[in-house]
Structure formats: C-alpha cells, structure tokens
C-alpha positions as MATLAB code, in Angstrom:
seq = 'MHEYSIVEQIVNQILAAMREQGVDQVKLVHLRRGSTFSEEALRQAYAMLTPGTPLASAQLIIEEYTVEWTCPSCGCRQTVSADDMIGHLAVCGECGYGEGVDESHGLELVKVVVD';
ca = [
       0.000    0.000    0.000;
       1.977    2.945   -1.340;
      -0.411    5.486    0.176;
       0.291    4.114    3.647;
       4.034    4.742    3.374;
       3.488    8.316    2.149;
       1.114    9.085    5.031;
       3.556    7.407    7.433;
       6.341    9.737    6.283;
       4.178   12.817    6.840;
       3.009   11.638   10.286;
       6.621   10.932   11.295;
       7.715   14.379   10.070;
       4.988   16.080   12.111;
       5.842   14.063   15.229;
       9.568   14.835   14.853;
       8.859   18.565   14.458;
       6.612   18.455   17.536;
       9.393   16.882   19.615;
      11.919   19.452   18.373;
       9.606   22.362   19.188;
       8.255   21.000   22.472;
       4.657   20.807   21.235;
       2.349   18.429   23.090;
      -0.896   18.509   21.145;
      -2.076   19.109   17.573;
      -5.519   20.588   16.875;
      -5.575   20.377   13.085;
      -3.690   18.729   10.214;
      -4.366   20.079    6.713;
      -3.244   17.938    3.765;
      -3.505   18.511    0.026;
      -3.868   15.429   -2.162;
      -3.832   14.851   -5.879;
      -7.057   13.495   -7.381;
      -5.194   10.236   -8.042;
      -4.503    9.723   -4.333;
      -7.417    7.873   -2.747;
      -8.958    9.929    0.061;
     -10.276    6.739    1.641;
      -6.784    5.193    1.680;
      -5.354    8.413    3.105;
      -7.908    8.570    5.917;
      -7.471    4.873    6.641;
      -3.675    5.155    6.846;
      -3.911    8.264    9.034;
      -6.350    6.483   11.378;
      -3.994    3.492   11.621;
      -0.877    5.594   12.269;
      -2.078    8.163   14.808;
      -3.673    6.326   17.774;
      -1.680    6.970   20.943;
       0.058    9.988   19.385;
      -0.601   13.724   19.789;
      -2.224   13.561   16.340;
      -4.967   11.138   17.385;
      -7.590   13.789   18.169;
      -6.516   16.342   15.563;
      -9.046   17.455   12.975;
      -7.944   16.181    9.556;
      -8.686   18.476    6.618;
      -8.065   17.101    3.145;
      -8.032   19.386    0.131;
      -7.919   17.969   -3.393;
      -6.189   19.224   -6.513;
      -6.946   17.707   -9.893;
      -4.404   15.808  -11.924;
      -4.986   16.328  -15.634;
      -3.673   13.867  -18.220;
      -3.868   13.668  -21.994;
      -3.720   10.184  -23.462;
      -0.866   10.035  -25.981;
      -2.673    7.276  -27.866;
      -6.059    8.873  -28.591;
      -5.685   12.468  -27.338;
      -8.464   12.207  -24.756;
      -7.915   14.751  -21.955;
      -9.205   13.764  -18.559;
      -9.030   14.489  -14.878;
      -7.481   11.396  -13.364;
      -8.921    9.932  -10.165;
      -7.760    7.035   -8.010;
     -10.246    4.833   -9.906;
      -8.423    5.605  -13.182;
      -5.118    4.347  -11.806;
      -3.453    0.958  -11.760;
      -0.497    1.535   -9.450;
       1.240    4.564  -10.988;
      -0.372    4.091  -14.407;
      -3.252    6.279  -15.570;
      -5.589    4.330  -17.811;
      -7.467    6.144  -20.560;
     -11.229    5.824  -20.232;
     -11.619    6.005  -24.019;
      -9.023    3.605  -25.444;
      -7.574    1.780  -22.408;
      -3.988    3.016  -22.971;
      -1.917    3.197  -19.779;
       0.926    5.570  -18.945;
       2.861    6.490  -15.808;
       1.796    9.737  -14.152;
       4.340   11.604  -12.021;
       1.723   13.099   -9.706;
       0.059    9.732   -9.204;
       0.264    9.763   -5.423;
       0.826   13.432   -4.631;
       0.309   14.372   -1.019;
       1.507   17.535    0.653;
       1.351   18.858    4.182;
      -0.246   22.306    4.048;
      -0.594   23.268    7.694;
      -0.442   21.958   11.242;
      -2.207   23.907   14.013;
      -1.050   23.209   17.555;
      -2.382   24.044   21.027;
];
C-alpha cells in the first residue's frame, strides 16, 4: 500500500517537528492530495498511524487538486482519479492506454495547528 508509506512519512515528520519544538498537542492537520490519491486510503492510513500519538484527536482536513492527463494514444484529456489508476499508471477511459503519471500519489502537508 503505497499510500500508507506516504502518510507514514508525513506523520513521522509532524511528530519529529513536535518533539523538536516541544509541542504536546495538535488541533488540526491540513493535507492537500492529488485526485489520483485515494482519500479513503489516506484517511485509513492516518487512522492506523495516529492512535496513541498527539495527532490522534486532531481534525484532519483534506483538500484535493486535480491531476490532468492527456492520453498520448487517442488524445483524450481527462481528470485522473484514483479509480483511473493501476499503481502509478493512468488508464485512458476512451481507449484503455496506460501511462505512468508523475503526480500519481501526490500528497503535501499544508498546515499543522497546535495548542
């Protein structure tokens, strides 16, 4: 589960920064995900990784940005969602052509609000 490892990296970065800055509790975590990154997988990974940590009760805000892709085979332009992906490959809804997409699992930490 590639999404899990990406979320794990972000959670570990937040926890490390909290230790460095002497922060005990987080109120809010704001993430920005590409449309190809499954929100359900993100929320599931976050829920699995945060129990017993200062992030456990934080409000999780998830913002989405769209990943656009033009099929080189047929020219169809589409917004790619997690359902259009097989691993890191975007699959054209018109002709079935598959191609790797760099932004396929984009996730970025936007903001952390602490007590």
